[in-house]
N, C-alpha and C positions, 0 to 999 in steps of 0.2 A: 440441490445444486443449481437447478435452473432458475430459481426465483431471483437470485442476485443478478444474473445477466439480463433477464427481462426487465427488472426494475431499474437497473443502471441505464439500459438503452432507452427506457421511457423518459429519461431526463429527471426522474425523481431525485431529490437531494438526499444522499445517503452518507452518513457520517462514520468515520473509521478511526482507528488508533494504530500506532506503530509499535511493534514489539521487537526488541533487539536483544533481549537478555537470554533468549533460548530457554526460558523457564516455563514449565507447564503451570506453575502456581500463578505467575503473573498473567498467563493466558486465561486461566480460569477466573481470576479476579476481574480482569478486564471484560471478559464476556458477560459477566454478571452486571456490568455497569450500564448496559443498554445500547452499546454501539451496534450499528448494522453490520459492520465488517471489521476484521482485524488483519493487519498485514504482518506476517512473520518474515523477518528480514534475514535471508541467507547471504546477502551481499556484504553488508557492513555489520551484521549482528554476530553474536557469540555462539549461536546454536549450530548444530549439524543435523543431518537427516534423522538421527535417532531422537534428538530433542524435538524435532518437528513432529514426529509421530506422536510423542507424548503431549505436545501442545494441541494438536488437532483433536486428540482424544479428550483433552481437558475441556474443550469448548463444545463437544458433541451434544451435550444436553441443553445447550442454550440456543437461542434463535440467531445468534451472531455467527457469521460464516468466516472461514479462514482463507486468505489469499496469501500466496507465497512469492516474495521477491527472490528470484534466482540470481546467481552471480553474473550470468551472461547468456548469450545464445548458444546453447549446447544441448544436443539431442539426448545424450545419456542422462544429463541432469534433469531435463524436462521429464523424461520417462520415470525416473526414480521419484521425483517429487509428485507427479500426477498420480502415480500408483498409490500414494498415501491418501488421496481423496480430497485435496483442497478444492475450493470453489473456483479458483482461478490462479493465474500466474501474472506477476508483474516482472517485466524484463527491462533492465537498465540500458542506457546508452543506445537507444534505437535512433540511428542517425539518418537512415535512408529507407525508401520503400522496399528495397531488396531485403534489408534487415527485418522489416515488418512481415514481409511475405514468408521469410524463413521461419519466423516465430510461429506463424499459423501452420506452416507445413510440419514443423516438428511437434507441435502440440496436438495435432489432430490425428485420429485413427484413420486408416485407409477406409474408403477410397479418397478421402479429402486431404490426407496427409500421410506421414510415414511413421508416426509413433506406433511402436509395437504394443500389442494388447496381451495381457496375461490374465488367466482366468481366476486366480485366487488371491488377488491383491486386496488391500483394504478398500480401495476405491470401488471395487465391484462386490463389496460385502463378503470378501473372502470366498467368492465363487457363488454365493447365494443369489446375488443380484447381477450376475455377469451379463445376461442377455439385455436387461434393461440398461445397464451402464453403457454397453457398447452402442445401443440404439440412441442414447441420449447424450453421450459425452461430447460429441462435436458441437452440438447445439447448446450445451449447458455450461461449458467451461469459459469463464471470463478471461479475456486476454487484454492486458494493460501494457502499453508501450510508453516507456519513459522518454520524455523530451528534455535533454540535459545539455544541449550545445547549440551554438549559433547555426551549425549545419542542420541540426534536427529541426530548428525553428524554420529555416529556409525550406525544408522538405516537409513541413507539417501537413500541408495539403495533400501531398502524394502519400504520406504515411497514413493519414486518416482515410484515404480512398481504398486502402487494402481491405478486402473482405475478410472478416474474422477478427480484426482489431476493433476492440470495443471502446477503449479509453485512451486518450492522450494525456499522460500524467506528467506534469512539470516537476522536474527535480530542481527546486529553487536554488539550492546552494551551488550545485555543479553548473547550472546555467548562469548564475550570477558571476561565478569565477571565470567562465569562458567569455562572458560579455565584459568583464572587468568593471562591474558595478555592484553595489550592495543589493542584498535580497530582502532587507528588513520589511519593506512595503513595496507593492507593485506600482512604482512611479517611474517616470522618465523612460529611458531606453529599456529597462527591465519590463515595465508595464506594457510597452509596445510589443515586446517579444511574446509575453504570455497572452496578450490579447490576440495576437496572430494565431497562437495555438488554439485558443478557445473558438475563434472564428472558423478555423480549418475543421475542427471537430464538428461544429454545428452544420457546416456545409455538406458534410457526408453522413449526417444522421448519427454521429458518434457524440461522446461526451468528453469533458475535460476534467482533470483531477489535479490535486496538489496536496502536499504535506505542509501544514502551518504550525506555528508555535503558540499563537495567541488567538483569542476570539476576534480581536480586531483584524488580524490578518485574514481570518476565515471570512469575515464580512466583506473585506476588500475583494477577495476572489469570487465570492458568491455574486457580488454585484457585477462582476465581469462575465458571469455565466458559468462558472465552475460549479459542478454539482456532486462531484465525487471527492470529498474533502476529508483528510485525516488531520486530527488535532492532537498533537502531543505524542509522546512515546513513554514506554515504561522506564527507560533510563532517565529521561528528562523529568518524569514525575517524581521519581525517587530523589534525584539530585535537588530539584527545586523544593520538594516537600521537606526533605531533611535539612536543607539549608535554612528554610524558614523556621523549622522547629529549633534548630541550633541557635539561630539569632534570637528567637523568643526566650530561650533559656538564658542566653547571655544578657539580654535586656533585663530579665528577672533578677539575675545575679547583681547587676549594676544597681537596680532599684533597691534591693535589700541592703547592699553595701551603703548606698546613700542614706537609707533610713537608719541604719545602725550608726553611721557617722553623725547624723543629725541628733539621734538620741544621746550619744556620748557627749556631744557639744553642749 
């Protein structure tokens, strides 16, 4: 668990993928592809806690770690998810430093927080690693705050200053909607906003992250200082891949039809 937080905080560029299907099979396939981290989406994804357990089990044998996006700032949700043993949490719609401080408080075990500890959870090796887990959990769990609004951008410096927050992660679609501009490329007003987020993270020894759809977008953000970048999702990969295959077969059908017509002519 600890390796991901220390490597993220070092500023190393780490690549991830977004999984929304709630499928242990897509998790296992993705983990075999060489990503550093996988994001399991419980906010907009199809899975629930039972699916999450199977997804985390599916990637256990790989070097890829699992991070979970929870639906919001909620103590019982944090507790149930962290008991399953992910490497970290991503929390959406973090607009203020008070939000960020609450995330840290709910995610950490006493005396640094209020998260309850149980002895026989998956996170603690079903009790076999309990002492080690309790000793290392506060220092090892990665906490990612999503910056998805104009207010969050304005407060990015104060959010980044909160001890325990590791990554300021831009939610490009929500942020672009709030700003009233497109999010296809970081240009204009949108670029100014995400640059402010990256600068705030750097000032406080934190890093910035983002989800992108294309390698070109990934390069744009990397050049702005983003180092925690997810490229693509399981839903998107299936949709684009199957669309491409269907078009190839349609093109093939047209080619054969044209060849038959030419032969008959």
